[in-house]
C-alpha positions in Angstrom: 0.0 0.0 0.0 1.4 3.4 -1.0 1.1 6.2 1.6 1.7 9.8 1.0 3.1 12.0 3.8 1.0 14.9 4.8 2.0 18.3 3.5 2.0 21.7 5.1 2.8 25.3 4.2 4.4 27.3 7.0 4.7 31.1 6.5 7.4 33.1 8.2 9.5 29.9 8.4 12.9 31.6 8.5 13.2 32.2 12.2 11.6 31.9 15.6 8.3 30.1 15.9 8.1 29.5 12.2 11.5 27.9 12.0 10.8 25.7 15.0 7.5 24.7 13.6 9.0 23.8 10.2 11.8 21.7 11.8 9.4 19.9 14.2 6.9 19.1 11.4 9.7 17.7 9.2 10.9 15.5 12.0 7.3 14.3 12.5 7.1 13.1 8.9 5.4 16.1 7.2 6.5 17.4 3.9 7.0 21.1 4.7 6.8 24.0 2.2 8.6 26.7 4.1 7.6 30.2 3.2 10.6 32.6 3.5 11.2 36.1 2.3 14.9 35.6 1.4 16.3 32.6 -0.6 19.3 32.2 1.8 16.8 31.5 4.6 15.3 28.8 2.6 18.7 27.3 1.9 19.4 27.2 5.6 16.2 25.3 6.2 16.8 22.9 3.4 20.2 22.0 4.9 18.4 20.9 8.1 16.2 18.4 6.3 16.6 18.3 2.5 14.2 15.4 2.1 11.3 17.0 3.9 11.7 20.8 3.6 11.1 22.7 0.4 11.5 26.5 0.6 9.4 28.9 -1.4 10.0 32.7 -1.5 6.9 34.2 0.0 6.4 37.7 1.3 2.8 37.5 2.5 2.3 41.1 1.5 3.3 40.6 -2.1 0.3 39.7 -4.2 2.5 38.3 -7.0 4.3 35.9 -4.6 1.0 34.9 -3.0 -0.5 34.2 -6.5 2.6 32.2 -7.4 2.0 29.8 -4.5 -0.3 27.7 -6.7 2.7 26.6 -8.8 4.9 26.0 -5.8 2.6 23.7 -3.8 2.0 20.0 -4.2 -1.3 18.9 -5.6 -2.4 17.9 -2.1 -2.0 20.3 0.8 -3.1 19.1 4.3 -2.5 22.3 6.3 -1.3 25.9 6.4 0.4 27.4 9.4 0.0 31.2 9.1 2.9 32.3 11.2 4.4 35.3 9.3 4.3 38.3 11.5 6.0 41.5 12.6 5.9 43.7 15.7 5.6 47.4 15.3 6.3 48.9 18.8 5.9 52.3 20.2 3.3 54.7 21.5 0.1 54.8 19.4 0.1 58.6 19.5 3.4 58.7 17.7 2.9 55.8 15.3 3.2 56.8 11.7 0.1 55.6 9.8 2.4 53.8 7.3 3.8 51.7 10.2 0.3 50.8 11.3 -0.6 49.8 7.7 2.5 47.6 7.5 1.6 45.9 10.9 -1.9 45.1 9.7 -0.8 44.1 6.1 1.6 41.4 7.5 -0.3 40.2 10.5 -3.8 40.2 9.2 -4.2 40.9 5.4 -1.2 38.8 4.4 -2.4 35.8 6.5 -5.9 36.0 4.9 -4.4 36.3 1.4 -2.3 33.1 1.9 -5.3 31.3 3.3 -7.5 32.3 0.4 -4.8 31.1 -2.0 -4.5 27.7 -0.5 -8.2 27.2 0.4 -9.1 25.1 -2.7 -6.4 22.6 -1.8 -7.4 22.5 1.9 -11.0 21.9 1.0 -10.0 19.0 -1.3 -7.9 17.4 1.5 -10.2 18.4 4.3 -7.1 20.1 5.7 -6.5 22.5 8.5 -5.8 26.2 8.9 -3.7 27.4 11.8 -3.2 31.1 12.7 -0.4 31.9 15.1 -1.6 34.6 17.4 -0.6 35.8 20.8 -2.0 36.8 24.2 -1.6 40.2 22.6 -4.7 39.4 20.7 -6.7 39.2 23.9 -5.1 41.8 26.2 -3.7 45.2 25.0 -0.5 46.6 26.6 1.2 50.0 26.4 3.7 50.5 23.6 2.3 47.6 21.6 -1.0 49.0 20.4 -0.4 48.4 16.7 0.7 44.8 17.4 -2.3 44.3 19.7 -4.6 45.7 17.0 -3.2 43.2 14.5 -3.6 40.2 16.8 -7.1 41.3 17.9 -8.0 41.5 14.2 -6.4 38.2 13.5 -8.4 36.5 16.3 -11.6 38.0 14.9 -10.8 37.0 11.3 -9.9 33.5 12.3 -13.0 33.1 14.3 -15.3 34.3 11.5 -13.5 32.1 9.0 -13.9 29.1 11.3 -17.7 29.7 11.4 -18.0 30.4 7.6 -16.0 27.4 6.6 -18.0 25.1 8.9 
C-alpha cells in the first residue's frame, strides 16, 4: 500500500516560531513547504532536512508571490500554518500611519491572502488552517498598540473564517 506524507505550508519559516514549527513538522514526517522572504533563509532550512523541507520565496504582503504559490505547492496540501508576522512597537500617538498599515498588512491581510490562495487545496484534502496569534490578541498593553490591534484583528478574522467554513 502506498502512503503519502501529509504536506503543510508554513509562512514566516525563516526564524523563531516558524523555523521551530518547520523543523518539528519535518521530524514528524510532514513534507513542509517553508515560506521565507529571502532565498538564503530557505537554503538554511533545506540543509536541516533536504528530504522534507522545500523552501518557497513568500512575502505574504506581495500579491504576486501569493499568487505564485499555486505553482509551488504539491497537488495535495493538508495544512497551512500562518505564522508570518512583525511587531511594530511604540506609543500609538506617535505611530506613523504607514507603520500601522505595515503591521496590519503582514499580521492580518497577508495571512488572509495566503489562506485564500490555498483554500481550494485545503477543501479538497479536508485540511486544517492554523493562525499563530498571541496573548496580545486578547489583552492590550502599552507600547504595543499596533501589534495588539493586528492580533485582535487576526483573532476575529480566524473566528469568523472558522464559522464560515464550517
